[in-house]
C-alpha positions as CSV (number, residue, x, y, z in Angstrom):
1,X,-3.1,-0.3,14.0
2,X,-4.3,-2.1,11.0
3,X,-3.3,-0.9,7.5
4,X,-6.2,-0.8,5.0
5,X,-6.1,-0.5,1.2
6,X,-8.6,1.8,-0.4
7,X,-9.7,3.1,-3.8
8,X,-11.2,6.6,-3.8
9,X,-14.6,6.7,-5.5
10,X,-14.1,10.4,-6.4
11,X,-10.7,10.3,-8.2
12,X,-9.8,6.6,-8.5
13,X,-6.6,6.9,-6.5
14,X,-5.4,3.6,-4.9
15,X,-3.7,4.1,-1.5
16,X,-3.0,2.5,1.9
17,X,-3.9,4.1,5.2
18,X,-3.2,3.2,8.9
19,X,-6.5,3.4,10.7
20,X,-6.5,4.5,14.3
21,X,-9.7,3.5,16.2
22,X,-12.8,4.8,14.5
23,X,-11.0,7.6,12.6
24,X,-12.3,8.2,9.0
25,X,-9.7,7.8,6.3
26,X,-9.5,10.3,3.4
27,X,-7.9,10.2,0.0
28,X,-4.4,11.8,-0.1
29,X,-5.0,13.1,-3.6
30,X,-8.4,14.8,-3.4
31,X,-9.2,14.6,0.3
32,X,-12.4,12.7,-0.5
33,X,-14.0,10.4,2.1
34,X,-16.1,8.2,-0.2
35,X,-13.7,5.2,-0.2
36,X,-14.0,1.6,-1.2
37,X,-12.0,-0.7,1.0
38,X,-10.0,-3.3,-0.9
39,X,-9.1,-6.8,0.0
40,X,-5.5,-6.7,1.2
41,X,-3.1,-9.3,0.0
42,X,-0.6,-11.0,2.2
43,X,3.0,-10.1,1.7
44,X,6.0,-12.1,2.9
45,X,9.7,-11.2,2.6
46,X,12.3,-13.9,1.9
47,X,15.2,-14.7,-0.2
48,X,15.4,-16.2,-3.7
49,X,17.2,-19.5,-3.0
50,X,18.4,-19.7,-6.6
51,X,20.4,-16.5,-6.5
52,X,20.8,-15.9,-2.8
53,X,19.5,-12.4,-3.0
54,X,16.3,-10.8,-1.8
55,X,13.4,-10.6,-4.3
56,X,12.8,-7.3,-6.1
57,X,9.5,-5.3,-6.4
58,X,8.0,-4.6,-9.8
59,X,9.9,-1.3,-9.8
60,X,13.2,-3.0,-9.2
61,X,13.6,-1.8,-5.7
62,X,14.1,-4.2,-2.7
63,X,11.0,-4.9,-0.7
64,X,10.4,-2.3,2.1
65,X,12.6,0.4,0.5
66,X,9.7,2.7,-0.4
67,X,8.8,3.3,3.3
68,X,5.3,1.8,3.1
69,X,2.1,3.8,3.6
70,X,1.4,4.0,-0.2
71,X,4.5,6.0,-0.9
72,X,5.7,3.9,-3.8
73,X,5.8,5.7,-7.1
74,X,4.1,2.6,-8.7
75,X,0.8,3.6,-7.1
């Protein structure tokens, strides 16, 4: 089940979607299906060796705390 990143051409919303088989994704904001697939970036989790703590996301939360699936309030 690959996760794809999209931008809706109708409303401009950026989101992620898990795609099952040939299922068509839709925008969670406007339900539009005219989407532009984005190049996904690789993400790795680790620790900051200088402080011994896990790195923080731009919002200040630890990685993975938003639940994934585009649920982060930063989107």
